[in-house]
N, C-alpha and C positions, 0 to 999 in steps of 0.2 A: 718074357712080356712083363712088367715086375706087378707082382697081388700086393693088395693091401693089406695085410694080418689083422688080426683081432687081439685084444689084449683080454685072457680071462686068467684068473687065479695067476697074476705074473706070467702068465707067457702067452708070446708072442705065436699066435697058431693060426696057418691058413684053415678056412672056411672049407663044408663039405660040400656049398651048396654049388646049384648046377644055375644058376643065376647070375650071372656079371656085370657091371653099371662099367662103361667106358668113361674112365677120366683123362681129359680132352685138355689141351693148353689153349687156354682162348684165345689168343696173340697169332696160332699154327691150324688149329683144327689136331693136332698131331694128338693120337692116344697117347699117354707116356704110363699107364697104370691102366688096373682092372682093381674096379672096388666089388665085393662082394652083397649079395641081397643074406645081412647072415640069418641061418636056419630059425626054425621057434627052439630047436634044441638047443641051441650053440648061447639063443639069448637066455634062456632057462640055467644055463650052464654059468654064464657072466653073473645073474640075478642070485644062485646058486652060492658061486662063490663069496660075493659081496654079502651075504647075511651071514656066514659063518665065519666072515671073516673082522663082521661088524662086535660078535660076541668076546672080542678080544679089545678089538682096537680102541672103541668104544670107552674102557679101561688103561690106554694106553695114556704114563702122564700128559699132562698138557703142555709143556715144557717138551717133551720130547719130542710132538706132535710139531709143534711152534722149531724147536731145533730142524725137522725137515726143512722147513719151508725157505727155511734161510739157506739152508743149500741148495735148494732150489731155486729160488733167484739167481743168488750167483752164476748157476748151472746156465741158466737162461740167458743172463747178461755175455758171460762167456759164448754161448754159444748164436749172439744176435745174428752176426750175419748170415750163419748157416738157415737159421729163419725164416731170415727177411728174404732170399732168396727162394727155396723152397714152397714159402710161399708164393711169389710172385710167378713163378712157375706152371701153377696149377689153376690162381686165383686172377690173376693178368694184373696185379694192381702193380704201379710202379714201386721199386723198391724204396726209397724213400717213406713213401707210405706201408710198406709192408714191416719198416723196422718200426712205424711208429705204431701199428699193428700189435707186433709182440711188448714191445715198451709199455702200451696202455694196459695190457695183459697182466706185462710184469709189475706193473705198479699195484694188482690186488694184492700177489702172491705174497710179496709185500706187507702188505696188511693183512692176510693170514699168519704170516710171524708173527704178528702179537696180538695173538688170539688170546692170549692169557688172560692179557687187559678186557678183551672184549666178552667174552663170554662168563664174566663175573656177577653173581646173583646178589640180596640182598638178605640182609639180617639188622631183625631188629628182638633187642635183649627187652624183658619183662612184659609182652604183648599182654597178659597177664600176671598173677602172685607167681612167680619163680617157675613159667612157662615165657618161651623163647620161641621165635615162630622167621623159618627163615628158606629163599626162593635160591633153585639150583634151578641151570640151564642145560639140559638134557639133549643128546642127538635124536635123531628122529628111527634112526634104520638104515635100510638101503634105498637110497636116493639116486636119481636121473634126470640127464641133463642133454635135452637136442636144440641144435645150433645149427645158424645159417650159413650160408657162403662167404657173405661179405666180408665177414671179419671169422675166419677161422683160428685161427691165436687168440686173440686177446675174450671172443665171447666162451670159449671151452676154459678161459681162465677167470673169468666172471663166479664159475659157477664150482668145476669143482677142486679148487682150493680153501675154498672159505667150508662145503659140504666138508670136506676131510677135515680141516681144521677143527670144525667143529663138534668130529665124535663120528659120524657119519660115513659109509662105504659108498660107493657111486661107480655107476653105470654111465658111458657115456656117449650117446650116439649124436660125433659131428656129423656135417652135410658130407653126401655121397659126392657132391660136386668139390670139394676141395679137404681128402681127410689126410691127406700123408702131412702137414703142419701139424695137427693136432697131435698124429699117431707120434711124432720126433716130439714133439711135450711131453709125451708119458712115457716117453723111453726116458725124459730127464726124469720125471720125477721117481718109478723108477731107480734112475740110481742116485737121487737123494735121500731115497729110503722110504719112499711107502711100501708097507708090505705087500706081499700076495693077494690078491681080492679083493686090498683096499679101493684100488681103481681098477675100475674095468671097460672094454670097449669093444662095442659091435654098430653094423655098417648097416646099411640099405634106406630105402623110403620108407612108403607109408605100412608096409607090413611090419616094417620095426618098431617106427613110433605108436602104434596099436599094441603093439605086443607089449614096451613099455606103458602105454595108458593101462590097458588090463592086469599085468603081473601082479596077486595079492600079495608079493612079500617087497613090492616097490612102494616106498611112504610117501615120496614127494618128489614131483618134476617140476623141471623150472626149462623155462620154452625161450627162444628169442629166434622170430621168424615173420612168414607173409602174415596178416589180419585172419585170413580163412583154413590156413593150418592152424593158429594160433587158437582160435575158438572153438574148431575139432578137439583141438587135445584139452582145453581150460573144461571141455563138455565131457570129453568123455574118463579120461581121466579122474576129474573132483566125481564123476556118479559112479567110479570105480573106489570111491573114499579117500584119495589121496588128498595131499595139501599140492597145492597149483599153484605157481605163478609165470605169466605171457607177454613177456613185451612184444608186440603188435604193431600194426603199421603208423606212419606218419604221415602228415604236409605240414613240414614246418612254415612257417611265415617268417619274416623278416621287416621288419617296420621302419621307413628311413625316413629322418625328420628333415628340414631345410637346412638346420643348420649342422648338422652331420659333419664332424670331417674328410671331406668328401674322397681326396686319395686313399685313404686309412678304407674307408666303408667300400669301395669301389674295388680294394687289393681284395677282402674279405668275402666281401661275395662272389667275387668268382672263383674264388678257392673253397668256401663253401656251399656250392652249388653244384661246381663242376669237379674238384675232386674226388678221387676215389669211383671216375666214370658217374656218379650220384649215387651208388649205390650204397648207400648208407641211409640208414632209416632218421638221423640225423642231420641229415643235407637239407639247405633249407632252397628249398624248392620254390617258395611266392613271395614273390619282392613288393612288397603295398610301399609306395611312395604316394609322401603326403606332401601337399601342397606343392611348392615349386621346387622340389627333391622330384617332381612328376618331369624336371628339363633335366632329366641326370641321362637319359636312354639311352642317346648317342654314345656317352662316356662309357657308360656297362657294356653294352656289344663290344665299344674299341677294347678291353679290359678282356673280356670274354676271345674275340679273334687271337691273342697274341698266345693262350696257352696253344701248346703241341700235343697231338695224339702220338702214337705211338706205344709199340711195342713195352710191357712195362721194366724187363728186363735194362731196355734204353733209357729209365731214369728221365721221363720228361715229364709231362704233367697230368694227361692222364693214359690210362693204359684201357684195355679193351674191354668190354662189357662180359658176362660169363659166360655164356653159351648163344650160339646161335636165334636161339630160342629168347633168348631175351634179346637179342636185340632185334628180333623179329617185332617182338609187343613193343618194345619201345619207338620204334618208329611207324607202326600203325596208330600208336598214340599220339604222335605229332603226326599224323595225316588225318586224325579225328579232329584235334585241332584248327588246321588248315579249313575242313571242311565246314566247321560250325561258328568262323566267321574270326577268332582270333589270328590278330597280326605274327606274323614269322617274321622277324626282322634279322634273325641267323638261325640259318639250315644245316643241324651236324651231320645229315644224312646224306650217303653215301662218300664218305670219304673209305679214303683206299691209304695205305701206309703201304711204302714202298721197302719192298720183302715177306711183307705179313700181309699178303694181299687175302689172304682166305680167314683174317681176323674178324673176331666181332665186334669194328668197332661205330664209336658215333659218336661227332664231336659236339664241343658246345652247341648248344641249341634254346633261343629266346623265343617267348613270345610276349608281345605287348595286348593291351586292350583285352585282358581276359576276364572273364564274367565268372561266377560260382557254379553254375548250372552246366558250363561243358565238359567234356569226359577228363581232359588233362589237368583238370583242379580238382574233380570227385576221385579219381585213382590216384595215388601212389607212383610215380613214373618209372621209378627207381632207375636211373638214365642221368645221362647231363642235359638235361631240360628247366631252365627256369622260365616261370612266369612275370610277368609282368602286371602291378593292378597300379589302385590309385585310389586314394581317399581323400576328401577335405580335412579335413582334421586329424588328429589323434585317437580321438573319442571315436571315430565312425573307422580308423583302422583298426582299435580296439573289437571295436561289435562285430566289424568283419573277421578276425582270427576266433573273438569267441563261439561264432555262429558255424563253425568248422566242427564234425565231430571228435577231432583226432586231436590232443593232447598233448605231443609228448614233447616238443619244443617250442621254442618262438624266440626273435630277438630283438633291440631294440638299437635305431644308431644315433645318436645325439648329445649337444655335448649341456643342454638343459637339464640341469637336477631331477629338477618339481615333474620335467616329464616322465624322465627313468624313475622316477618315485610310482608317479601316477601309473606309471606302465606296471611294473611286477603286481604294483595292488592291483590293479583292477583283471589283468589278465588273466582266463580261466587254462593254464597250462602248468605244465608240473616243474618243467625246465626250460628257464631263460635264460637270455647273454646280453649285456649290454655293452654297448659296444664291442663287442667279439659276438662270431657264431653261436648259435649251442652248443656252450658244453658238457662232453659227459663229463660228470661230476667228479674228482676226483674220489678214491678208494675209503677216506674218513668220515664222508657224508655218505651217499646211493644214489642210484639209477631211479631218479621220481619222476619217469612221463605220465601220462595221467587221462581221464576220460577212456576215447577208445582207442585208443594207444596202448592200455594195461592192462590185464586180467587178472583181479586181484590185489589184495591189499601190499605186498609188501615187494622191493624191489631186489634183485639179483646179485650185488654184494653188497659193500659196509655195513653202517650196522643193523639195515635191517636184513641181510640176506643171517645175520650172527639170530637173528627172532625168527627167520622162514626156519631154516635147519636147527631148527632147538624148539623140545616144549620145555615149558616150566611146572616144576613140580613143589610144591611149595608144602613145606616140613615144620610140625611144631610140636616141642618135646617139653617134657616135664622130666626132669630129674628127681629121685626120691631119696631122702635120706633117711636113718634107721627111724629118727621121732614121727618119721613121715605116715608110718603104721598103725599110730595110735592113733590117730582120726577118724572121721565121720564118713559115712557115704556121702560123696555130693554128686550130685542129679546135676548140675551144671559147671561148669569151670568160675574158680571166684576169680572177681575183676579184682 
């Protein structure tokens, strides 16, 4: 049985732990590897290696760092098929979705290769007589990332490339449910030229998370995952004096206006709700039908019924959920929707895929007449479940969305420029789509979820990541010529 290794100081090593976690194929329940609960001593070794490497890495020319990421992006492209197949085997998503997972992370690596343009400070000449002031953006030191199961390639690639490119060193803790593709990605990073100790990987569950939060030599922590765990990380790491960012829960709404292009809208709703089996923080979980768009329900259902559920490697529309426990939770929430009075018009429970009878499958599920007090609305389901609600007007729909505590993303489908403009101006959500599902912004921008979906001020990649992973140092300088020694004592700078 394969044992997932750790990366410490440039070496892939076996853990000495006595505690191992089964890594299973979500489509078959076959145990495909064992994941270590990294020991405290091994975590300390990883952080110590990163701390030592920081002494030289921080002074490595920025062009040298940039060239490493130019090589790295090429290696990821060359190994795209292998990475996608590995990702599908452990996470369950379709091959097409796995390729998208890798590709969206690749875009951040490409952005990191331009770090010389991103990390420039400012300079002002003669702020006073013969006095210049300039700022420099310097790395923090050892940083850490804690990543979720649903995007095991993209989200690690949100984190360590930007952290390392800005001159920090890094300790990554990937999800214990699918760490093999992150480990392959770090192998490629070393091949691209990342020096020993600059990038390290440890594994495990809560014990590892707490050790990262508590370790005095870790200066910043980036987290993506559930609200409960994210709040714990934010509080614990913050109390330990660290800089922290946490991208957490979501309940994303799409507002459908009666004038929307129907076929395009139906296709995009189905893909954005049910793709990746709904295991996306950007999934469009709630569809708000405005006015006569309320007549579209049968067509929404018909579109969902065309989707095919199968093992990810078969590359159909939906793969399995990550674990039997995730499946049981989603099915439980579906039952609460029935019990609390929502109209279940499409039930994805009980689906069996031939040849994969033990898989964690839930098919597309749709509730109509959902209200805001139902558990299916108040909780993030993280499964292929669409909730349909109604609104009399755009203003009412915006009020509904703004009343939800989460602010990760939202979208509007309309052919009215006036409606789209009102929506983008009045909606209190960090990321919006107009006539497309909520997009994860390209790296030249930044992930900008808000309110209950984000803890901390800065996003995990793009411009905001450069700010998160650096600290500003301001220098004010005066250089004297020989005549200056004849001057008198000044108790302030002459302006």
